[in-house]
C-alpha positions in Angstrom: 37.3 12.4 57.4 37.8 9.8 54.6 34.7 8.2 53.2 35.6 4.7 54.3 35.9 5.9 57.9 32.6 7.8 58.1 29.9 6.5 60.4 26.6 5.2 59.1 23.4 7.1 60.1 22.6 4.5 62.7 26.1 4.7 64.2 25.8 8.5 64.4 22.5 8.3 66.3 23.9 5.7 68.7 27.0 7.8 69.4 24.9 10.9 70.0 22.6 9.0 72.3 25.6 8.2 74.4 26.9 11.7 74.4 23.5 13.5 75.0 23.3 13.1 78.8 26.8 14.5 79.2 26.0 17.4 76.9 22.8 18.3 78.8 24.7 18.5 82.1 27.7 20.4 80.8 28.4 24.1 81.1 28.3 26.4 78.0 32.0 26.2 77.4 32.0 22.4 77.9 29.1 22.1 75.5 31.1 24.0 72.9 34.0 21.6 73.3 31.7 18.6 73.1 30.1 19.9 69.9 33.6 20.3 68.4 34.5 16.7 69.3 31.2 15.4 67.9 31.7 17.3 64.7 35.1 15.6 64.2 33.7 12.1 65.1 30.4 12.2 63.1 31.3 14.5 60.3 28.0 16.4 60.8 27.6 20.2 60.7 27.4 21.9 64.1 23.8 23.1 63.4 22.8 19.6 62.6 24.2 18.3 65.8 22.4 21.0 67.8 19.1 20.1 66.1 19.5 16.4 66.9 20.7 17.0 70.5 17.7 19.2 71.2 15.2 16.9 69.5 12.7 14.9 71.8 14.2 11.6 70.6 17.1 10.4 68.5 15.1 7.5 67.0 14.9 7.5 63.3 11.5 8.2 61.8 10.1 6.6 58.6 9.4 8.8 55.7 5.8 10.0 56.0 5.4 10.6 52.3 7.1 8.7 49.5 9.0 10.5 46.9 7.1 10.8 43.6 8.3 9.2 40.4 10.7 11.2 38.3 10.3 9.0 35.2 7.0 8.1 33.8 5.7 4.8 32.4 6.6 5.7 28.8 10.3 6.1 29.8 10.2 2.7 31.7 8.7 0.9 28.7 11.4 2.3 26.4 14.1 1.2 28.9 12.6 -2.3 28.9 12.5 -2.5 25.1 16.2 -1.4 24.9 17.1 -3.9 27.7 15.5 -6.8 25.8 17.1 -5.8 22.5 20.5 -5.9 24.2 19.8 -9.4 25.7 19.2 -8.2 29.3 22.6 -6.7 30.1 23.3 -5.2 33.5 22.5 -1.6 34.4 26.1 -0.7 34.4 26.4 -1.6 30.7 22.8 -0.5 29.7 22.7 3.0 31.1 25.5 4.6 28.9 23.8 3.4 25.7 20.2 3.8 26.6 19.6 6.9 24.5 21.6 6.0 21.5 20.1 2.5 21.3 16.6 3.8 21.8 17.1 6.3 18.9 18.4 3.4 16.8 15.4 1.2 17.6 13.0 4.1 16.9 14.2 4.3 13.3 13.1 0.6 12.9 9.7 1.3 14.5 10.5 -0.9 17.5 9.4 1.9 19.9 8.1 5.4 20.0 10.5 8.1 21.3 9.1 11.5 22.4 11.3 14.5 23.1 10.5 14.3 26.8 11.6 10.6 27.0 14.8 11.4 25.1 15.7 14.1 27.7 15.0 11.7 30.5 17.0 8.9 29.0 19.9 11.3 28.6 19.9 12.1 32.4 18.7 8.9 34.1 21.1 7.5 36.7 22.5 4.1 36.8 21.0 3.5 40.3 17.5 4.3 38.9 18.0 1.9 36.0 19.1 -0.8 38.5 16.0 -0.4 40.6 13.8 -0.5 37.6 15.4 -3.7 36.1 15.2 -5.4 39.5 11.4 -5.4 39.3 11.4 -7.1 35.9 14.5 -9.4 36.1 12.5 -12.5 37.0 10.3 -12.1 33.9 13.1 -12.0 31.3 13.4 -14.9 28.8 16.6 -16.9 29.2 18.5 -18.8 26.5 17.0 -22.3 26.1 19.1 -25.0 27.9 18.5 -28.1 25.8 21.2 -30.3 27.3 20.2 -30.1 30.9 16.6 -30.5 30.1 17.2 -33.8 28.3 19.3 -35.1 31.2 16.7 -34.0 33.7 14.1 -36.1 31.9 16.1 -39.2 32.8 16.6 -38.1 36.4 13.1 -36.8 37.0 11.4 -40.1 37.9 14.2 -41.1 40.2 13.5 -40.2 43.9 16.0 -38.0 45.9 16.8 -39.6 49.2 19.5 -41.2 51.3 20.1 -44.8 52.1 19.4 -45.1 55.9 22.5 -45.6 58.0 20.9 -48.5 59.9 20.1 -50.6 56.7 20.7 -54.2 57.6 20.1 -55.9 54.3 23.1 -56.2 51.9 22.6 -54.8 48.3 21.7 -51.2 49.0 24.8 -49.5 47.5 26.1 -46.0 47.0 28.1 -45.4 43.9 30.4 -42.6 42.7 33.0 -41.7 40.1 36.4 -40.2 41.1 38.4 -38.5 38.3 42.2 -38.6 37.9 42.6 -35.6 35.7 45.4 -33.8 37.6 45.4 -30.0 37.1 43.7 -30.1 33.7 40.4 -31.8 32.8 41.1 -31.6 29.1 41.3 -34.8 27.0 40.8 -38.4 28.1 41.9 -39.6 31.5 41.2 -42.3 34.1 38.3 -42.5 36.5 37.6 -44.8 39.4 34.1 -46.2 39.6 33.4 -47.2 43.2 30.5 -49.0 44.8 30.0 -49.3 48.6 27.3 -51.5 50.3 25.8 -49.5 53.3 24.9 -52.5 55.4 28.2 -54.4 55.4 30.8 -51.8 54.2 31.7 -54.1 51.2 33.4 -52.0 48.6 34.1 -52.5 44.9 36.4 -50.4 42.7 37.3 -50.5 39.0 39.4 -48.2 36.9 38.1 -47.0 33.5 39.4 -44.7 30.8 37.0 -41.9 30.3 33.4 -41.8 31.4 31.6 -42.6 28.2 28.7 -45.0 27.9 30.9 -48.0 26.9 33.5 -47.4 29.6 30.8 -47.0 32.4 28.9 -50.0 31.3 32.1 -52.1 31.2 33.0 -50.9 34.7 29.6 -51.8 36.1 29.7 -55.3 34.4 33.1 -55.9 36.1 31.6 -54.9 39.5 28.5 -57.0 39.1 30.5 -60.1 38.1 32.5 -59.9 41.3 30.2 -58.6 44.0 29.0 -61.6 46.1 25.5 -60.4 46.7 22.5 -59.1 44.7 22.5 -55.4 44.1 19.0 -54.2 45.0 19.5 -50.4 45.1 22.0 -48.1 43.4 22.4 -44.6 44.8 24.6 -42.3 42.7 24.8 -38.5 42.6 23.0 -36.5 39.9 25.8 -36.7 37.3 24.9 -37.4 33.7 27.4 -40.2 33.6 25.0 -42.1 35.8 21.7 -40.8 34.5 21.5 -41.3 30.7 19.3 -43.5 28.6 22.1 -46.0 27.9 22.9 -46.7 31.6 19.3 -46.7 32.8 18.6 -49.3 30.1 21.6 -51.3 31.1 20.6 -51.3 34.8 17.1 -52.4 33.9 18.5 -55.3 31.8 21.4 -56.4 33.9 19.9 -56.1 37.4 16.3 -57.3 37.7 14.2 -55.5 40.2 16.8 -52.8 40.8 15.7 -49.6 42.6 17.4 -46.3 41.7 17.7 -43.4 44.0 19.8 -40.3 43.9 21.3 -37.6 46.1 19.9 -34.1 46.4 21.9 -31.6 44.3 25.0 -30.2 46.0 24.4 -32.4 49.1 27.5 -34.7 49.1 26.6 -36.1 52.5 23.7 -37.9 50.9 26.4 -40.2 49.5 28.4 -40.2 52.7 29.6 -43.8 52.7 31.1 -43.9 49.2 32.5 -40.3 49.6 34.5 -41.5 52.7 35.9 -44.4 50.7 36.7 -42.1 47.9 39.2 -40.4 50.2 40.6 -43.4 52.1 40.7 -46.0 49.2 41.3 -43.8 46.2 42.8 -40.4 46.9 45.1 -41.7 49.6 46.6 -44.1 47.0 46.6 -42.0 43.9 46.4 -38.4 45.1 45.4 -35.8 42.6 47.9 -36.5 39.8 46.8 -37.2 36.2 46.5 -40.8 35.1 45.6 -40.9 31.4 47.3 -43.8 29.6 45.8 -47.3 29.0 48.8 -48.8 30.8 48.1 -46.7 33.9 44.5 -47.7 33.8 45.4 -51.4 33.5 47.9 -51.1 36.4 45.1 -49.4 38.5 42.8 -52.3 37.7 45.3 -54.9 38.8 45.9 -52.9 42.0 42.2 -52.6 42.7 41.9 -56.4 42.4 44.3 -56.8 45.2 42.7 -54.1 47.3 39.3 -55.8 46.8 40.7 -58.8 48.6 42.6 -56.9 51.3 40.0 -54.4 52.4 36.9 -56.6 52.2 38.5 -59.7 53.9 41.0 -58.3 56.3 40.3 -54.6 57.1 37.9 -54.3 60.0 35.5 -51.3 60.0 33.2 -49.8 62.5 29.5 -49.5 61.8 27.2 -46.9 63.5 24.9 -48.8 65.9 22.9 -46.1 67.6 22.2 -42.3 67.6 21.2 -40.7 70.9 19.9 -37.1 70.7 20.6 -35.0 73.8 19.3 -31.5 73.0 21.4 -30.1 70.2 24.1 -32.8 70.6 24.1 -36.2 69.0 25.9 -39.1 70.6 26.9 -41.9 68.3 27.6 -45.4 69.4 29.5 -47.8 67.3 29.5 -51.6 67.2 32.5 -53.9 67.4 34.9 -53.6 64.4 34.4 -56.4 61.9 35.6 -56.9 58.3 33.0 -56.5 55.5 33.4 -60.2 54.8 32.4 -61.0 58.4 29.5 -58.7 58.3 28.3 -60.2 55.0 28.5 -63.7 56.4 26.6 -62.6 59.5 23.6 -61.5 57.4 23.0 -65.1 56.3 22.2 -64.1 52.7 25.0 -66.0 51.1 24.4 -69.3 49.4 26.5 -72.4 50.2 28.5 -72.2 47.0 29.2 -68.4 47.4 30.1 -69.0 51.1 32.6 -71.8 50.2 34.2 -69.6 47.5 34.7 -66.6 49.8 35.9 -68.8 52.7 38.5 -70.4 50.4 39.7 -67.0 49.4 40.1 -65.9 53.0 41.9 -69.1 54.1 44.3 -69.0 51.1 45.4 -65.4 51.4 48.2 -64.1 53.5 47.3 -60.5 54.5 50.9 -59.5 55.1 52.1 -60.7 51.7 49.0 -59.1 50.1 49.8 -55.7 51.7 53.3 -55.9 50.4 52.0 -56.8 46.9 49.7 -53.8 47.0 52.6 -51.5 47.8 54.7 -53.1 45.1 52.0 -52.6 42.5 51.6 -49.0 43.5 55.3 -48.4 43.2 55.3 -50.0 39.7 52.5 -47.8 38.7 54.6 -44.7 39.4 57.3 -46.1 37.1 55.0 -46.2 34.0 55.4 -43.4 31.4 53.2 -40.4 32.0 51.1 -38.9 29.2 52.8 -35.6 28.3 49.8 -34.1 26.5 46.1 -34.6 26.9 44.6 -37.1 24.4 41.9 -35.4 22.4 
């Protein structure tokens, strides 16, 4: 029987357990036929089958006495020294060169190699080396990672949490960065910096070229100049483009009293509101193609200005109103659809001057003409020259 089709020990015992009653009731000739069949199915020798079938039970027993060590402490210490000298390679790479490397290190006085240890190193199996290394793998010294350590020092005091879905006060915002690199992330290319207010659904977007400190700061300044309410909390993911000394300084200077929070690593749902807008208001428009020229970034910015007006003033959105837990199920109830502008006005946080400015924008804008203008600008963007090579 081919190896890949052989039963496991547990499967054999289960099969024999099912066949045993029939075997015990069968005649001598029938038992012989059953044994032949069981030989073919399990791959066991006939005598092994007879021993198992006549045993009091087919339950597997634990080993009563452990197998003694074949290799002593001296051999283990030599293996660990060789392992360290080869920068903790895996057992598959370590085992073939154990003896030769140990002999080489012994000439430098790095270890002592007896004749018995040499003989054991020459015959030790890869599986034994794997088991030995597994015991010590957590203690090995890794290469120092200076970059992430410096970045973590900036993130460390920032709490990991989520902005509650039932937040009613404007200004608690999720922020994210969407890249437009196409199939290659080489060189310089466009990013969309997007901010979404959790309470009202108000969204801001700006296109930037690259994600360096100057580009990110310029993008945030554009957003802060246009957003009609005070930003009280920013909630990005853990990217170093958000958490670096320059931007933390900028946020502290530009937004007095700002609270910073961040998502848990690898938990995209902690930034759920902005992630949803990344799909509907960025990817749905630009897809995954590469946008890398200053002309394309400028065209994206003009388009985002029109989208700012269209989606904040005229696109109604639903807001979660209640969660009802029924056992393992969660029923969600939504409120009546309103535009972000309507929700913002309903909070009563806008001043008279700000209210009059937004009201004038609303009354002077034709949403049908605005939609056509958005599609015209998008079509014009596709006509711009495409960067043939990545800019270094």
